[in-house]
C-alpha positions in Angstrom: -47.8 -21.2 -36.2 -48.1 -24.8 -34.9 -46.5 -26.0 -31.6 -43.7 -27.8 -33.4 -42.9 -24.7 -35.4 -42.9 -22.6 -32.2 -40.4 -25.1 -30.6 -38.2 -24.8 -33.7 -38.3 -21.0 -33.5 -37.4 -21.0 -29.8 -34.7 -23.6 -30.4 -33.2 -21.4 -33.2 -33.3 -18.3 -31.0 -31.6 -20.3 -28.2 -28.9 -21.5 -30.6 -28.2 -18.0 -31.9 -27.9 -16.8 -28.3 -25.5 -19.7 -27.5 -23.4 -19.0 -30.6 -23.1 -15.4 -29.7 -22.3 -16.2 -26.0 -19.6 -18.7 -27.1 -18.0 -16.1 -29.4 -18.1 -13.6 -26.5 -16.3 -16.1 -24.3 -13.6 -16.7 -27.0 -13.2 -12.9 -27.6 -12.7 -12.2 -23.9 -10.2 -15.1 -23.6 -8.3 -13.7 -26.5 -8.2 -10.2 -24.9 -6.7 -11.9 -21.8 -4.1 -13.7 -23.9 -3.2 -10.4 -25.6 -2.7 -8.7 -22.2 -0.3 -11.5 -21.3 1.5 -11.2 -24.6 2.2 -7.5 -24.1 3.2 -7.9 -20.5 5.6 -10.7 -21.4 7.6 -8.0 -23.3 8.4 -6.2 -20.1 11.5 -7.0 -18.1 10.9 -8.8 -14.8 12.2 -5.8 -12.8 9.6 -3.6 -14.6 6.8 -6.1 -13.8 7.8 -6.2 -10.2 7.8 -2.4 -10.1 4.4 -2.3 -11.7 3.0 -4.8 -9.2 4.4 -2.7 -6.3 2.9 0.5 -7.7 -0.5 -1.1 -8.3 -0.4 -2.9 -4.9 -0.7 -6.3 -6.5 0.7 -9.0 -4.3 3.2 -11.4 -5.9 2.1 -14.1 -3.5 -0.5 -16.7 -4.1 -2.2 -19.5 -2.2 -2.2 -22.9 -3.8 -5.8 -23.9 -4.3 -5.1 -27.6 -3.5 -2.6 -27.4 -0.6 -3.4 -24.0 0.9 0.3 -23.2 0.9 1.2 -19.5 0.3 4.2 -19.0 -1.9 6.0 -16.2 -3.8 5.6 -15.9 -7.5 9.1 -16.2 -8.9 9.0 -16.9 -12.6 8.2 -14.3 -15.2 5.3 -16.3 -16.5 3.7 -16.4 -13.0 4.1 -12.7 -12.5 2.7 -11.9 -16.0 -0.3 -14.1 -15.3 -1.0 -12.4 -12.0 -0.7 -8.9 -13.4 -2.9 -9.8 -16.4 -5.7 -10.9 -14.0 -5.5 -7.7 -12.1 -4.9 -5.1 -14.9 -7.3 -4.0 -17.6 -6.2 -3.9 -21.2 -6.3 -0.1 -20.9 -3.9 -0.3 -18.0 -1.5 -2.5 -20.0 -1.5 -0.2 -23.0 -0.9 2.8 -20.8 2.0 1.0 -19.1 3.4 -0.1 -22.5 3.5 3.5 -23.6 5.2 4.6 -20.4 7.9 1.9 -20.7 8.1 2.2 -24.5 7.0 -1.4 -25.0 5.6 -2.5 -28.4 1.9 -3.2 -28.4 0.3 -2.0 -31.7 1.0 -5.3 -33.4 -1.0 -7.1 -30.7 -3.9 -4.7 -31.2 -3.9 -5.3 -34.9 -4.0 -9.1 -34.3 -6.8 -8.6 -31.9 -8.9 -6.7 -34.5 -8.3 -9.4 -37.1 -9.3 -12.1 -34.6 -12.5 -10.2 -33.6 -13.4 -9.6 -37.3 -13.1 -13.2 -38.2 -14.8 -14.5 -35.0 -17.9 -12.3 -35.5 -17.8 -12.7 -39.3 -17.5 -9.1 -40.1 -16.4 -7.7 -43.5 -12.9 -6.2 -43.6 -12.7 -2.5 -42.9 -10.1 0.0 -42.0 -10.2 1.2 -38.4 -7.9 3.4 -36.4 -6.0 2.0 -33.4 -7.9 4.3 -31.2 -11.3 2.9 -32.4 -10.1 -0.6 -32.0 -8.9 0.0 -28.4 -12.1 1.8 -27.5 -14.1 -1.4 -28.4 -11.7 -3.5 -26.3 -12.0 -1.2 -23.4 -15.8 -1.2 -23.7 -15.8 -5.0 -23.7 -13.8 -5.1 -20.5 -16.2 -2.6 -18.9 -19.1 -4.9 -19.8 -17.3 -7.8 -18.3 -16.9 -5.9 -15.0 -20.6 -5.1 -15.0 -21.3 -8.8 -15.6 -19.2 -9.7 -12.6 -21.5 -7.6 -10.4 -24.4 -9.5 -11.8 -22.7 -12.8 -11.0 -22.3 -11.7 -7.4 -26.1 -11.1 -7.3 -26.8 -14.6 -8.6 -24.4 -16.1 -6.1 -26.1 -14.3 -3.2 -29.5 -15.5 -4.5 -28.2 -19.1 -4.6 -26.9 -18.9 -1.1 -30.3 -17.5 0.1 -32.2 -20.3 -1.7 -34.6 -22.0 0.8 -37.0 -24.7 -0.4 -40.4 -24.2 1.0 -41.4 -27.8 1.1 -39.9 -31.3 0.9 -38.2 -32.3 -2.4 -37.8 -35.9 -3.6 -35.4 -35.7 -6.5 -32.3 -33.7 -7.7 -34.3 -32.6 -10.8 -37.0 -31.2 -8.5 -34.3 -29.4 -6.6 -33.1 -28.0 -9.9 -36.7 -26.8 -10.8 -37.1 -25.1 -7.4 -33.8 -23.3 -7.7 -34.7 -22.2 -11.2 -38.1 -20.9 -10.0 -36.4 -19.1 -7.1 -33.9 -17.4 -9.4 -36.8 -16.5 -11.8 -38.6 -14.8 -8.9 -35.5 -12.7 -8.3 -34.3 -11.8 -11.8 -37.5 -12.4 -13.9 -38.8 -15.4 -15.8 -37.3 -14.3 -19.1 -33.8 -14.2 -17.5 -33.8 -17.9 -16.3 -33.8 -21.0 -18.5 -33.9 -24.5 -17.1 -32.1 -27.4 -19.0 -30.6 -24.9 -21.4 -29.7 -26.8 -24.6 -26.4 -26.5 -26.6 -24.5 -28.6 -29.0 -22.7 -30.7 -26.3 -25.8 -31.3 -24.1 -27.6 -29.1 -21.7 -26.9 -26.9 -18.7 -29.1 -27.4 -15.6 -29.9 -23.6 -15.3 -28.7 -20.6 -17.3 -29.3 -16.9 -16.2 -29.1 -14.1 -18.7 -27.8 -16.4 -21.4 -24.3 -16.0 -19.8 -24.3 -17.6 -16.4 -24.3 -21.4 -16.3 -25.4 -23.2 -13.1 -24.8 -26.9 -12.6 -26.2 -28.7 -9.5 -24.9 -31.9 -8.0 -25.5 -33.9 -4.8 -22.1 -35.1 -3.5 -23.1 -38.8 -3.2 -19.7 -40.0 -4.4 -16.5 -39.1 -6.1 -17.9 -40.1 -9.6 -20.7 -37.5 -9.3 -18.2 -34.8 -8.5 -16.0 -35.9 -11.4 -19.0 -35.7 -13.7 -19.6 -32.2 -12.3 -16.0 -31.2 -13.2 -16.5 -32.4 -16.7 -19.7 -30.4 -17.0 -17.8 -27.3 -15.7 -15.0 -27.8 -18.3 -17.5 -28.0 -21.1 -19.6 -25.0 -19.9 -16.5 -22.8 -19.6 -16.1 -23.1 -23.4 -19.5 -21.5 -24.0 -20.4 -19.3 -20.9 -18.6 -16.4 -19.4 -19.4 -17.6 -15.9 -20.0 -21.1 -14.5 -21.4 -21.8 -11.0 -21.3 -25.3 -9.5 -23.8 -25.8 -6.7 -22.9 -28.8 -4.5 -25.0 -30.3 -1.8 -22.7 -31.8 0.8 -24.2 -34.9 2.3 -21.3 -35.5 4.7 -19.7 -38.4 2.8 -15.9 -38.7 2.6 -15.6 -37.9 -1.1 -12.7 -35.4 -0.9 -15.1 -32.5 -1.4 -12.5 -29.8 -0.6 -10.3 -31.1 -3.4 -13.1 -31.0 -6.0 -14.2 -27.5 -4.9 -10.6 -26.2 -5.2 -10.2 -27.9 -8.6 -13.5 -26.3 -9.8 -12.4 -22.9 -8.6 -8.9 -23.3 -10.1 -10.7 -23.7 -13.5 -12.1 -20.2 -13.1 -15.6 -21.4 -12.0 -17.5 -20.5 -8.9 -18.5 -23.1 -6.3 -21.3 -22.9 -3.7 -21.4 -25.7 -1.1 -24.7 -26.3 0.8 -24.3 -28.7 3.8 -27.1 -31.2 4.0 -27.9 -34.5 5.8 -29.3 -37.8 4.4 -31.5 -40.2 6.3 -34.0 -42.9 5.5 -37.7 -42.3 6.0 -40.2 -44.8 7.3 -40.9 -45.9 3.8 -37.2 -46.4 3.1 -37.1 -43.4 0.8 -34.0 -41.3 1.0 -34.5 -37.9 2.7 -32.1 -34.9 2.4 -32.3 -32.4 5.2 -30.9 -28.9 4.6 -30.0 -27.1 7.8 -30.9 -23.4 7.8 -30.5 -22.0 11.2 -33.2 -23.4 13.5 -35.1 -24.8 10.4 -34.7 -28.2 8.8 -35.8 -28.5 5.2 -36.4 -32.2 4.2 -35.7 -33.2 0.6 -36.9 -36.8 -0.1 
């Protein structure tokens, strides 16, 4: 097999993994929508009773203003419960309160079959629900993996000066590969709308950006929006150089989109040869990135 053929084979495998990951994202989003659909059939009083029994606070903090407010509309309460209850919880509650849900389960099965291009077949409601429950359990396990990746990013410490953002990206990818294995980490992961800076386990997208100005952060938000369509988890790693760019606003906006954000404070100065240097403070250490 020639080198070009090998590249085509690798590209084909990556595309298949991307296609599967994108379908998984759509499937999980549809399960979330189905939970909201069933919960919307409950009365508001019933929803409040459920929230109280499950100890789910019906207060939320606005990600932009920091203001804490009560959830008053039915749509807000449904959304909060859907984010804190599993599909299995919702089905159990629907049975207890005698709320219809079987039609939603059938629609989910039809959606899944078409999404994954499976041939029509007859399946019992119990079998369908078992697959949905299993999918949610896998999502919970993946969340634990996301926490491991987040901790690894926060512990990232370049061992020597770095001159460019791309080099910083390469160092972080190498660091993550040392933690999770070379096969788990891909740098500049290609997909149909471009490429992601780093991807871990074909499911966690990581985008890096030095906060030099508002436009760079707007670009980052666009990347996050696109990545969210194809990856179950998106992490934005922002290097704060101390400029007045409204960083808190952008971080809150990124988090409000359901993505993760890690901010690493840095300083910028000019070296003797006028090249820009980025200094990462890590306790008593100072890491210089030129």
